[in-house]
TORKOL-4160 file (C-alpha; in steps of 0.2 Angstrom, whole numbers, padded with zeros to 4 digits, m for minus):
442
<pt num="1" X="0551" Y="m0263" Z="0282"/>
<pt num="2" X="0547" Y="m0251" Z="0269"/>
<pt num="3" X="0554" Y="m0252" Z="0251"/>
<pt num="4" X="0570" Y="m0241" Z="0249"/>
<pt num="5" X="0571" Y="m0226" Z="0238"/>
<pt num="6" X="0583" Y="m0235" Z="0227"/>
<pt num="7" X="0569" Y="m0248" Z="0223"/>
<pt num="8" X="0560" Y="m0235" Z="0213"/>
<pt num="9" X="0564" Y="m0226" Z="0197"/>
<pt num="10" X="0577" Y="m0213" Z="0199"/>
<pt num="11" X="0565" Y="m0199" Z="0195"/>
<pt num="12" X="0552" Y="m0205" Z="0207"/>
<pt num="13" X="0547" Y="m0193" Z="0221"/>
<pt num="14" X="0541" Y="m0195" Z="0238"/>
<pt num="15" X="0531" Y="m0183" Z="0248"/>
<pt num="16" X="0519" Y="m0181" Z="0263"/>
<pt num="17" X="0502" Y="m0172" Z="0263"/>
<pt num="18" X="0491" Y="m0162" Z="0275"/>
<pt num="19" X="0476" Y="m0150" Z="0273"/>
<pt num="20" X="0474" Y="m0132" Z="0279"/>
<pt num="21" X="0459" Y="m0134" Z="0290"/>
<pt num="22" X="0464" Y="m0150" Z="0298"/>
<pt num="23" X="0481" Y="m0143" Z="0305"/>
<pt num="24" X="0482" Y="m0124" Z="0305"/>
<pt num="25" X="0470" Y="m0118" Z="0318"/>
<pt num="26" X="0457" Y="m0108" Z="0309"/>
<pt num="27" X="0452" Y="m0097" Z="0323"/>
<pt num="28" X="0467" Y="m0086" Z="0321"/>
<pt num="29" X="0476" Y="m0075" Z="0309"/>
<pt num="30" X="0460" Y="m0066" Z="0302"/>
<pt num="31" X="0452" Y="m0081" Z="0294"/>
<pt num="32" X="0434" Y="m0080" Z="0290"/>
<pt num="33" X="0421" Y="m0093" Z="0295"/>
<pt num="34" X="0419" Y="m0109" Z="0285"/>
<pt num="35" X="0405" Y="m0121" Z="0283"/>
<pt num="36" X="0415" Y="m0133" Z="0293"/>
<pt num="37" X="0415" Y="m0121" Z="0308"/>
<pt num="38" X="0396" Y="m0120" Z="0307"/>
<pt num="39" X="0394" Y="m0139" Z="0304"/>
<pt num="40" X="0405" Y="m0143" Z="0319"/>
<pt num="41" X="0395" Y="m0131" Z="0329"/>
<pt num="42" X="0379" Y="m0140" Z="0326"/>
<pt num="43" X="0376" Y="m0154" Z="0339"/>
<pt num="44" X="0378" Y="m0172" Z="0333"/>
<pt num="45" X="0388" Y="m0168" Z="0317"/>
<pt num="46" X="0406" Y="m0170" Z="0324"/>
<pt num="47" X="0413" Y="m0182" Z="0338"/>
<pt num="48" X="0413" Y="m0173" Z="0355"/>
<pt num="49" X="0408" Y="m0157" Z="0345"/>
<pt num="50" X="0426" Y="m0154" Z="0341"/>
<pt num="51" X="0431" Y="m0141" Z="0329"/>
<pt num="52" X="0446" Y="m0134" Z="0319"/>
<pt num="53" X="0449" Y="m0119" Z="0330"/>
<pt num="54" X="0466" Y="m0124" Z="0335"/>
<pt num="55" X="0469" Y="m0141" Z="0327"/>
<pt num="56" X="0488" Y="m0143" Z="0327"/>
<pt num="57" X="0492" Y="m0125" Z="0328"/>
<pt num="58" X="0502" Y="m0127" Z="0312"/>
<pt num="59" X="0499" Y="m0108" Z="0309"/>
<pt num="60" X="0511" Y="m0104" Z="0322"/>
<pt num="61" X="0522" Y="m0120" Z="0322"/>
<pt num="62" X="0524" Y="m0122" Z="0303"/>
<pt num="63" X="0543" Y="m0121" Z="0304"/>
<pt num="64" X="0544" Y="m0135" Z="0316"/>
<pt num="65" X="0533" Y="m0145" Z="0305"/>
<pt num="66" X="0543" Y="m0141" Z="0289"/>
<pt num="67" X="0558" Y="m0147" Z="0298"/>
<pt num="68" X="0550" Y="m0163" Z="0301"/>
<pt num="69" X="0546" Y="m0166" Z="0283"/>
<pt num="70" X="0563" Y="m0161" Z="0277"/>
<pt num="71" X="0571" Y="m0171" Z="0291"/>
<pt num="72" X="0563" Y="m0187" Z="0285"/>
<pt num="73" X="0570" Y="m0184" Z="0268"/>
<pt num="74" X="0554" Y="m0181" Z="0258"/>
<pt num="75" X="0555" Y="m0172" Z="0241"/>
<pt num="76" X="0537" Y="m0165" Z="0241"/>
<pt num="77" X="0525" Y="m0157" Z="0253"/>
<pt num="78" X="0507" Y="m0157" Z="0247"/>
<pt num="79" X="0498" Y="m0143" Z="0257"/>
<pt num="80" X="0482" Y="m0133" Z="0254"/>
<pt num="81" X="0477" Y="m0115" Z="0256"/>
<pt num="82" X="0461" Y="m0111" Z="0265"/>
<pt num="83" X="0449" Y="m0100" Z="0254"/>
<pt num="84" X="0442" Y="m0092" Z="0270"/>
<pt num="85" X="0459" Y="m0088" Z="0277"/>
<pt num="86" X="0464" Y="m0079" Z="0261"/>
<pt num="87" X="0447" Y="m0071" Z="0257"/>
<pt num="88" X="0436" Y="m0071" Z="0273"/>
<pt num="89" X="0420" Y="m0068" Z="0264"/>
<pt num="90" X="0425" Y="m0079" Z="0250"/>
<pt num="91" X="0424" Y="m0064" Z="0238"/>
<pt num="92" X="0431" Y="m0046" Z="0238"/>
<pt num="93" X="0443" Y="m0041" Z="0252"/>
<pt num="94" X="0459" Y="m0051" Z="0254"/>
<pt num="95" X="0466" Y="m0055" Z="0272"/>
<pt num="96" X="0484" Y="m0050" Z="0271"/>
<pt num="97" X="0488" Y="m0060" Z="0286"/>
<pt num="98" X="0482" Y="m0076" Z="0278"/>
<pt num="99" X="0491" Y="m0073" Z="0261"/>
<pt num="100" X="0507" Y="m0068" Z="0271"/>
<pt num="101" X="0506" Y="m0085" Z="0280"/>
<pt num="102" X="0506" Y="m0095" Z="0264"/>
<pt num="103" X="0519" Y="m0084" Z="0257"/>
<pt num="104" X="0531" Y="m0088" Z="0272"/>
<pt num="105" X="0526" Y="m0106" Z="0271"/>
<pt num="106" X="0531" Y="m0108" Z="0253"/>
<pt num="107" X="0547" Y="m0099" Z="0256"/>
<pt num="108" X="0550" Y="m0111" Z="0270"/>
<pt num="109" X="0548" Y="m0126" Z="0260"/>
<pt num="110" X="0560" Y="m0119" Z="0246"/>
<pt num="111" X="0573" Y="m0115" Z="0260"/>
<pt num="112" X="0572" Y="m0133" Z="0266"/>
<pt num="113" X="0573" Y="m0140" Z="0248"/>
<pt num="114" X="0555" Y="m0146" Z="0248"/>
<pt num="115" X="0545" Y="m0144" Z="0232"/>
<pt num="116" X="0528" Y="m0135" Z="0236"/>
<pt num="117" X="0513" Y="m0146" Z="0229"/>
<pt num="118" X="0498" Y="m0135" Z="0231"/>
<pt num="119" X="0480" Y="m0140" Z="0233"/>
<pt num="120" X="0469" Y="m0124" Z="0232"/>
<pt num="121" X="0454" Y="m0131" Z="0240"/>
<pt num="122" X="0452" Y="m0145" Z="0253"/>
<pt num="123" X="0434" Y="m0143" Z="0259"/>
<pt num="124" X="0434" Y="m0127" Z="0269"/>
<pt num="125" X="0421" Y="m0116" Z="0260"/>
<pt num="126" X="0418" Y="m0099" Z="0266"/>
<pt num="127" X="0402" Y="m0098" Z="0276"/>
<pt num="128" X="0396" Y="m0083" Z="0266"/>
<pt num="129" X="0397" Y="m0093" Z="0250"/>
<pt num="130" X="0389" Y="m0108" Z="0258"/>
<pt num="131" X="0374" Y="m0096" Z="0262"/>
<pt num="132" X="0373" Y="m0092" Z="0244"/>
<pt num="133" X="0371" Y="m0111" Z="0239"/>
<pt num="134" X="0389" Y="m0115" Z="0239"/>
<pt num="135" X="0393" Y="m0129" Z="0227"/>
<pt num="136" X="0375" Y="m0130" Z="0222"/>
<pt num="137" X="0377" Y="m0112" Z="0214"/>
<pt num="138" X="0385" Y="m0111" Z="0197"/>
<pt num="139" X="0392" Y="m0094" Z="0202"/>
<pt num="140" X="0405" Y="m0104" Z="0213"/>
<pt num="141" X="0415" Y="m0107" Z="0198"/>
<pt num="142" X="0418" Y="m0089" Z="0195"/>
<pt num="143" X="0421" Y="m0086" Z="0214"/>
<pt num="144" X="0434" Y="m0100" Z="0214"/>
<pt num="145" X="0442" Y="m0093" Z="0199"/>
<pt num="146" X="0444" Y="m0076" Z="0208"/>
<pt num="147" X="0452" Y="m0085" Z="0223"/>
<pt num="148" X="0463" Y="m0094" Z="0212"/>
<pt num="149" X="0469" Y="m0078" Z="0204"/>
<pt num="150" X="0474" Y="m0071" Z="0221"/>
<pt num="151" X="0484" Y="m0087" Z="0225"/>
<pt num="152" X="0492" Y="m0087" Z="0207"/>
<pt num="153" X="0497" Y="m0068" Z="0209"/>
<pt num="154" X="0506" Y="m0071" Z="0226"/>
<pt num="155" X="0512" Y="m0089" Z="0225"/>
<pt num="156" X="0512" Y="m0095" Z="0207"/>
<pt num="157" X="0530" Y="m0092" Z="0203"/>
<pt num="158" X="0536" Y="m0103" Z="0217"/>
<pt num="159" X="0525" Y="m0118" Z="0216"/>
<pt num="160" X="0531" Y="m0135" Z="0210"/>
<pt num="161" X="0513" Y="m0141" Z="0206"/>
<pt num="162" X="0495" Y="m0136" Z="0209"/>
<pt num="163" X="0478" Y="m0144" Z="0208"/>
<pt num="164" X="0462" Y="m0135" Z="0211"/>
<pt num="165" X="0451" Y="m0147" Z="0222"/>
<pt num="166" X="0454" Y="m0161" Z="0233"/>
<pt num="167" X="0443" Y="m0176" Z="0231"/>
<pt num="168" X="0428" Y="m0170" Z="0221"/>
<pt num="169" X="0418" Y="m0185" Z="0227"/>
<pt num="170" X="0419" Y="m0179" Z="0245"/>
<pt num="171" X="0414" Y="m0162" Z="0240"/>
<pt num="172" X="0399" Y="m0168" Z="0230"/>
<pt num="173" X="0392" Y="m0185" Z="0236"/>
<pt num="174" X="0399" Y="m0187" Z="0254"/>
<pt num="175" X="0393" Y="m0169" Z="0258"/>
<pt num="176" X="0377" Y="m0167" Z="0248"/>
<pt num="177" X="0370" Y="m0185" Z="0246"/>
<pt num="178" X="0376" Y="m0194" Z="0262"/>
<pt num="179" X="0377" Y="m0179" Z="0273"/>
<pt num="180" X="0392" Y="m0184" Z="0282"/>
<pt num="181" X="0403" Y="m0169" Z="0279"/>
<pt num="182" X="0398" Y="m0150" Z="0278"/>
<pt num="183" X="0386" Y="m0144" Z="0272"/>
<pt num="184" X="0378" Y="m0160" Z="0278"/>
<pt num="185" X="0364" Y="m0162" Z="0265"/>
<pt num="186" X="0355" Y="m0177" Z="0259"/>
<pt num="187" X="0347" Y="m0171" Z="0243"/>
<pt num="188" X="0349" Y="m0178" Z="0225"/>
<pt num="189" X="0347" Y="m0162" Z="0216"/>
<pt num="190" X="0360" Y="m0153" Z="0227"/>
<pt num="191" X="0372" Y="m0168" Z="0224"/>
<pt num="192" X="0370" Y="m0167" Z="0205"/>
<pt num="193" X="0373" Y="m0148" Z="0205"/>
<pt num="194" X="0388" Y="m0149" Z="0217"/>
<pt num="195" X="0396" Y="m0164" Z="0208"/>
<pt num="196" X="0395" Y="m0154" Z="0191"/>
<pt num="197" X="0400" Y="m0137" Z="0198"/>
<pt num="198" X="0415" Y="m0144" Z="0207"/>
<pt num="199" X="0422" Y="m0150" Z="0190"/>
<pt num="200" X="0417" Y="m0133" Z="0182"/>
<pt num="201" X="0427" Y="m0124" Z="0196"/>
<pt num="202" X="0441" Y="m0136" Z="0193"/>
<pt num="203" X="0442" Y="m0132" Z="0175"/>
<pt num="204" X="0440" Y="m0113" Z="0178"/>
<pt num="205" X="0454" Y="m0113" Z="0191"/>
<pt num="206" X="0465" Y="m0123" Z="0179"/>
<pt num="207" X="0462" Y="m0110" Z="0165"/>
<pt num="208" X="0466" Y="m0096" Z="0177"/>
<pt num="209" X="0482" Y="m0104" Z="0183"/>
<pt num="210" X="0487" Y="m0107" Z="0165"/>
<pt num="211" X="0484" Y="m0089" Z="0160"/>
<pt num="212" X="0496" Y="m0084" Z="0174"/>
<pt num="213" X="0510" Y="m0094" Z="0167"/>
<pt num="214" X="0509" Y="m0108" Z="0180"/>
<pt num="215" X="0514" Y="m0126" Z="0175"/>
<pt num="216" X="0513" Y="m0143" Z="0181"/>
<pt num="217" X="0494" Y="m0142" Z="0184"/>
<pt num="218" X="0484" Y="m0158" Z="0189"/>
<pt num="219" X="0468" Y="m0165" Z="0197"/>
<pt num="220" X="0466" Y="m0176" Z="0212"/>
<pt num="221" X="0452" Y="m0188" Z="0214"/>
<pt num="222" X="0449" Y="m0202" Z="0227"/>
<pt num="223" X="0446" Y="m0220" Z="0222"/>
<pt num="224" X="0439" Y="m0234" Z="0232"/>
<pt num="225" X="0439" Y="m0252" Z="0225"/>
<pt num="226" X="0421" Y="m0258" Z="0223"/>
<pt num="227" X="0420" Y="m0277" Z="0226"/>
<pt num="228" X="0403" Y="m0287" Z="0224"/>
<pt num="229" X="0398" Y="m0295" Z="0240"/>
<pt num="230" X="0392" Y="m0310" Z="0230"/>
<pt num="231" X="0390" Y="m0316" Z="0212"/>
<pt num="232" X="0372" Y="m0312" Z="0209"/>
<pt num="233" X="0367" Y="m0301" Z="0194"/>
<pt num="234" X="0359" Y="m0289" Z="0206"/>
<pt num="235" X="0375" Y="m0287" Z="0216"/>
<pt num="236" X="0385" Y="m0285" Z="0200"/>
<pt num="237" X="0374" Y="m0271" Z="0195"/>
<pt num="238" X="0374" Y="m0263" Z="0212"/>
<pt num="239" X="0393" Y="m0264" Z="0212"/>
<pt num="240" X="0394" Y="m0256" Z="0194"/>
<pt num="241" X="0384" Y="m0241" Z="0200"/>
<pt num="242" X="0394" Y="m0238" Z="0215"/>
<pt num="243" X="0410" Y="m0239" Z="0204"/>
<pt num="244" X="0401" Y="m0226" Z="0192"/>
<pt num="245" X="0397" Y="m0213" Z="0205"/>
<pt num="246" X="0413" Y="m0215" Z="0216"/>
<pt num="247" X="0427" Y="m0219" Z="0204"/>
<pt num="248" X="0421" Y="m0215" Z="0186"/>
<pt num="249" X="0410" Y="m0199" Z="0187"/>
<pt num="250" X="0424" Y="m0186" Z="0189"/>
<pt num="251" X="0438" Y="m0194" Z="0179"/>
<pt num="252" X="0426" Y="m0197" Z="0165"/>
<pt num="253" X="0420" Y="m0179" Z="0166"/>
<pt num="254" X="0438" Y="m0173" Z="0165"/>
<pt num="255" X="0445" Y="m0185" Z="0152"/>
<pt num="256" X="0430" Y="m0190" Z="0142"/>
<pt num="257" X="0418" Y="m0175" Z="0143"/>
<pt num="258" X="0404" Y="m0186" Z="0149"/>
<pt num="259" X="0396" Y="m0194" Z="0164"/>
<pt num="260" X="0393" Y="m0212" Z="0167"/>
<pt num="261" X="0376" Y="m0218" Z="0160"/>
<pt num="262" X="0373" Y="m0228" Z="0177"/>
<pt num="263" X="0373" Y="m0211" Z="0186"/>
<pt num="264" X="0364" Y="m0200" Z="0174"/>
<pt num="265" X="0349" Y="m0212" Z="0174"/>
<pt num="266" X="0345" Y="m0204" Z="0190"/>
<pt num="267" X="0354" Y="m0188" Z="0189"/>
<pt num="268" X="0348" Y="m0182" Z="0173"/>
<pt num="269" X="0332" Y="m0173" Z="0179"/>
<pt num="270" X="0342" Y="m0164" Z="0193"/>
<pt num="271" X="0357" Y="m0158" Z="0183"/>
<pt num="272" X="0359" Y="m0139" Z="0181"/>
<pt num="273" X="0353" Y="m0130" Z="0166"/>
<pt num="274" X="0366" Y="m0131" Z="0152"/>
<pt num="275" X="0378" Y="m0143" Z="0160"/>
<pt num="276" X="0382" Y="m0151" Z="0144"/>
<pt num="277" X="0390" Y="m0135" Z="0137"/>
<pt num="278" X="0403" Y="m0135" Z="0152"/>
<pt num="279" X="0414" Y="m0149" Z="0146"/>
<pt num="280" X="0426" Y="m0138" Z="0136"/>
<pt num="281" X="0431" Y="m0130" Z="0152"/>
<pt num="282" X="0430" Y="m0146" Z="0163"/>
<pt num="283" X="0442" Y="m0154" Z="0150"/>
<pt num="284" X="0456" Y="m0141" Z="0151"/>
<pt num="285" X="0472" Y="m0150" Z="0148"/>
<pt num="286" X="0482" Y="m0156" Z="0163"/>
<pt num="287" X="0500" Y="m0160" Z="0166"/>
<pt num="288" X="0497" Y="m0175" Z="0179"/>
<pt num="289" X="0483" Y="m0184" Z="0188"/>
<pt num="290" X="0483" Y="m0188" Z="0206"/>
<pt num="291" X="0474" Y="m0203" Z="0215"/>
<pt num="292" X="0470" Y="m0204" Z="0233"/>
<pt num="293" X="0467" Y="m0222" Z="0239"/>
<pt num="294" X="0464" Y="m0230" Z="0255"/>
<pt num="295" X="0452" Y="m0245" Z="0255"/>
<pt num="296" X="0439" Y="m0256" Z="0246"/>
<pt num="297" X="0420" Y="m0258" Z="0249"/>
<pt num="298" X="0410" Y="m0273" Z="0247"/>
<pt num="299" X="0393" Y="m0269" Z="0239"/>
<pt num="300" X="0376" Y="m0278" Z="0240"/>
<pt num="301" X="0359" Y="m0272" Z="0233"/>
<pt num="302" X="0345" Y="m0268" Z="0245"/>
<pt num="303" X="0327" Y="m0261" Z="0245"/>
<pt num="304" X="0323" Y="m0242" Z="0244"/>
<pt num="305" X="0327" Y="m0227" Z="0234"/>
<pt num="306" X="0341" Y="m0226" Z="0222"/>
<pt num="307" X="0355" Y="m0231" Z="0223"/>
<pt num="308" X="0347" Y="m0245" Z="0232"/>
<pt num="309" X="0363" Y="m0253" Z="0238"/>
<pt num="310" X="0373" Y="m0254" Z="0254"/>
<pt num="311" X="0390" Y="m0259" Z="0261"/>
<pt num="312" X="0394" Y="m0276" Z="0268"/>
<pt num="313" X="0408" Y="m0280" Z="0280"/>
<pt num="314" X="0423" Y="m0289" Z="0272"/>
<pt num="315" X="0435" Y="m0302" Z="0279"/>
<pt num="316" X="0451" Y="m0292" Z="0277"/>
<pt num="317" X="0461" Y="m0284" Z="0292"/>
<pt num="318" X="0454" Y="m0266" Z="0295"/>
<pt num="319" X="0461" Y="m0249" Z="0300"/>
<pt num="320" X="0454" Y="m0239" Z="0315"/>
<pt num="321" X="0442" Y="m0232" Z="0302"/>
<pt num="322" X="0435" Y="m0249" Z="0299"/>
<pt num="323" X="0442" Y="m0249" Z="0282"/>
<pt num="324" X="0448" Y="m0265" Z="0274"/>
<pt num="325" X="0467" Y="m0265" Z="0270"/>
<pt num="326" X="0467" Y="m0270" Z="0251"/>
<pt num="327" X="0483" Y="m0264" Z="0243"/>
<pt num="328" X="0479" Y="m0273" Z="0227"/>
<pt num="329" X="0466" Y="m0259" Z="0224"/>
<pt num="330" X="0480" Y="m0246" Z="0222"/>
<pt num="331" X="0489" Y="m0255" Z="0209"/>
<pt num="332" X="0473" Y="m0259" Z="0200"/>
<pt num="333" X="0468" Y="m0241" Z="0200"/>
<pt num="334" X="0484" Y="m0235" Z="0194"/>
<pt num="335" X="0484" Y="m0247" Z="0179"/>
<pt num="336" X="0466" Y="m0244" Z="0176"/>
<pt num="337" X="0467" Y="m0225" Z="0176"/>
<pt num="338" X="0482" Y="m0225" Z="0164"/>
<pt num="339" X="0474" Y="m0238" Z="0152"/>
<pt num="340" X="0456" Y="m0230" Z="0151"/>
<pt num="341" X="0459" Y="m0212" Z="0154"/>
<pt num="342" X="0475" Y="m0203" Z="0156"/>
<pt num="343" X="0487" Y="m0213" Z="0144"/>
<pt num="344" X="0505" Y="m0207" Z="0146"/>
<pt num="345" X="0500" Y="m0193" Z="0158"/>
<pt num="346" X="0511" Y="m0194" Z="0174"/>
<pt num="347" X="0502" Y="m0201" Z="0189"/>
<pt num="348" X="0504" Y="m0198" Z="0207"/>
<pt num="349" X="0498" Y="m0206" Z="0222"/>
<pt num="350" X="0493" Y="m0190" Z="0231"/>
<pt num="351" X="0486" Y="m0198" Z="0247"/>
<pt num="352" X="0488" Y="m0215" Z="0255"/>
<pt num="353" X="0489" Y="m0220" Z="0273"/>
<pt num="354" X="0479" Y="m0227" Z="0288"/>
<pt num="355" X="0472" Y="m0223" Z="0305"/>
<pt num="356" X="0478" Y="m0234" Z="0319"/>
<pt num="357" X="0480" Y="m0233" Z="0338"/>
<pt num="358" X="0497" Y="m0227" Z="0343"/>
<pt num="359" X="0507" Y="m0237" Z="0357"/>
<pt num="360" X="0516" Y="m0224" Z="0367"/>
<pt num="361" X="0529" Y="m0230" Z="0379"/>
<pt num="362" X="0545" Y="m0222" Z="0387"/>
<pt num="363" X="0543" Y="m0207" Z="0375"/>
<pt num="364" X="0542" Y="m0218" Z="0359"/>
<pt num="365" X="0527" Y="m0220" Z="0348"/>
<pt num="366" X="0525" Y="m0237" Z="0340"/>
<pt num="367" X="0514" Y="m0240" Z="0325"/>
<pt num="368" X="0519" Y="m0257" Z="0317"/>
<pt num="369" X="0502" Y="m0258" Z="0308"/>
<pt num="370" X="0505" Y="m0242" Z="0299"/>
<pt num="371" X="0522" Y="m0247" Z="0293"/>
<pt num="372" X="0515" Y="m0263" Z="0286"/>
<pt num="373" X="0501" Y="m0253" Z="0277"/>
<pt num="374" X="0514" Y="m0242" Z="0269"/>
<pt num="375" X="0525" Y="m0256" Z="0264"/>
<pt num="376" X="0511" Y="m0266" Z="0256"/>
<pt num="377" X="0505" Y="m0251" Z="0247"/>
<pt num="378" X="0522" Y="m0245" Z="0241"/>
<pt num="379" X="0524" Y="m0263" Z="0234"/>
<pt num="380" X="0507" Y="m0261" Z="0225"/>
<pt num="381" X="0514" Y="m0245" Z="0217"/>
<pt num="382" X="0529" Y="m0255" Z="0211"/>
<pt num="383" X="0518" Y="m0268" Z="0203"/>
<pt num="384" X="0508" Y="m0254" Z="0194"/>
<pt num="385" X="0525" Y="m0247" Z="0187"/>
<pt num="386" X="0530" Y="m0264" Z="0182"/>
<pt num="387" X="0514" Y="m0266" Z="0173"/>
<pt num="388" X="0517" Y="m0250" Z="0163"/>
<pt num="389" X="0508" Y="m0237" Z="0173"/>
<pt num="390" X="0518" Y="m0220" Z="0172"/>
<pt num="391" X="0518" Y="m0217" Z="0191"/>
<pt num="392" X="0530" Y="m0203" Z="0196"/>
<pt num="393" X="0527" Y="m0201" Z="0214"/>
<pt num="394" X="0519" Y="m0206" Z="0231"/>
<pt num="395" X="0513" Y="m0195" Z="0245"/>
<pt num="396" X="0509" Y="m0202" Z="0262"/>
<pt num="397" X="0494" Y="m0196" Z="0272"/>
<pt num="398" X="0497" Y="m0188" Z="0284"/>
<pt num="399" X="0512" Y="m0179" Z="0291"/>
<pt num="400" X="0504" Y="m0178" Z="0308"/>
<pt num="401" X="0488" Y="m0183" Z="0318"/>
<pt num="402" X="0475" Y="m0169" Z="0315"/>
<pt num="403" X="0457" Y="m0164" Z="0314"/>
<pt num="404" X="0449" Y="m0179" Z="0305"/>
<pt num="405" X="0433" Y="m0169" Z="0300"/>
<pt num="406" X="0417" Y="m0177" Z="0307"/>
<pt num="407" X="0428" Y="m0189" Z="0318"/>
<pt num="408" X="0436" Y="m0175" Z="0327"/>
<pt num="409" X="0453" Y="m0179" Z="0334"/>
<pt num="410" X="0449" Y="m0197" Z="0338"/>
<pt num="411" X="0457" Y="m0206" Z="0322"/>
<pt num="412" X="0476" Y="m0204" Z="0320"/>
<pt num="413" X="0483" Y="m0205" Z="0302"/>
<pt num="414" X="0500" Y="m0196" Z="0306"/>
<pt num="415" X="0518" Y="m0201" Z="0304"/>
<pt num="416" X="0520" Y="m0189" Z="0319"/>
<pt num="417" X="0510" Y="m0191" Z="0335"/>
<pt num="418" X="0502" Y="m0175" Z="0341"/>
<pt num="419" X="0497" Y="m0173" Z="0359"/>
<pt num="420" X="0482" Y="m0162" Z="0358"/>
<pt num="421" X="0483" Y="m0156" Z="0375"/>
<pt num="422" X="0501" Y="m0149" Z="0373"/>
<pt num="423" X="0503" Y="m0150" Z="0354"/>
<pt num="424" X="0520" Y="m0158" Z="0356"/>
<pt num="425" X="0525" Y="m0167" Z="0341"/>
<pt num="426" X="0533" Y="m0184" Z="0342"/>
<pt num="427" X="0539" Y="m0194" Z="0327"/>
<pt num="428" X="0532" Y="m0211" Z="0327"/>
<pt num="429" X="0541" Y="m0227" Z="0322"/>
<pt num="430" X="0533" Y="m0225" Z="0305"/>
<pt num="431" X="0541" Y="m0208" Z="0303"/>
<pt num="432" X="0558" Y="m0216" Z="0307"/>
<pt num="433" X="0554" Y="m0230" Z="0294"/>
<pt num="434" X="0551" Y="m0218" Z="0281"/>
<pt num="435" X="0567" Y="m0208" Z="0285"/>
<pt num="436" X="0577" Y="m0224" Z="0284"/>
<pt num="437" X="0569" Y="m0229" Z="0267"/>
<pt num="438" X="0571" Y="m0212" Z="0259"/>
<pt num="439" X="0589" Y="m0210" Z="0265"/>
<pt num="440" X="0594" Y="m0227" Z="0259"/>
<pt num="441" X="0600" Y="m0227" Z="0241"/>
<pt num="442" X="0597" Y="m0208" Z="0239"/>
């Protein structure tokens, strides 16, 4: 059973999150090609070569989906805009169909009493910009600023909150160093450039929104508890390095105007020219900070090139992603981020959830493991609040099963089951558990 709304502070807000490319169906409405379209079209990159052409067809079914969010009693809807849907070439001409879609979507949220929480970018870079170097190219900060201006002009007066970029670690490291996401590179120089430029674009977009009178602006970073696989000094050092490039790099850039020494020991020769001069933009003040959290990783050293460590399987129960379930990590990060970086700035859990197989029988969808996951992590949020962290809200990932990037449609994170043959939506037991928890004590 989930904690009830009444078990949290009166001003605490609950929401649910999605992202544009994962649900909308990108091959409609005049949207331009993204680097995810080309990544998925390359053999071996995505399970069963699946793509986001149709996804959940949210582009046409958005009213039904907003009804589901409102029907469960959520306060917020964290959604994202697709850069290539709004500006098919990434620059220049605006696609009226795309902008009109987001206009209708925001109005639909407001009509249902939902607060629109916008993320400008959730990984779907226009292909034409990818061909110009994408996040490796310093010019992307200006291109992203221009996109932000288009969104601010059309939607800025009706948004509850806005953040520029979802999970910079995934945009930078996962996509340019590990190669698991588009553009699929494994290049340390590309990574150093991308990780810095994503923060420069974040600061640029924040300034654009501020200059247009927008308020309640934040940032969203992902965090993963780094646990040493053993007590050896070598393992401790490897774990500190993992923590530095995963958990500290972006938050320290934003709030301290510097990058961790452990990372810069290898990044320094590869950083873009003049990078030290960009922190005035990167550190543009924020109104809140968001944390995405799912799991922990156990780290051990190994031979080979930097960073010379690897992940070791841990003993805790795991999700369908193979991720250990470690709720303590969420309370630890909320407390740590407030103590070391953000102070009294409001904190939000902007993503938290699990992939698990659904048990479908007699028209009902049972997912007891997901209910238990949410219950344990909501209790972790309560612990952080008790310890003094200024946590003001929690957003579940995700509203519905969707396109899970390189894993295609195989992994299900949703509160709502999606039949990817018929696109029928069926609320799961976890959705009903949320509905009960949010209506109790409201």
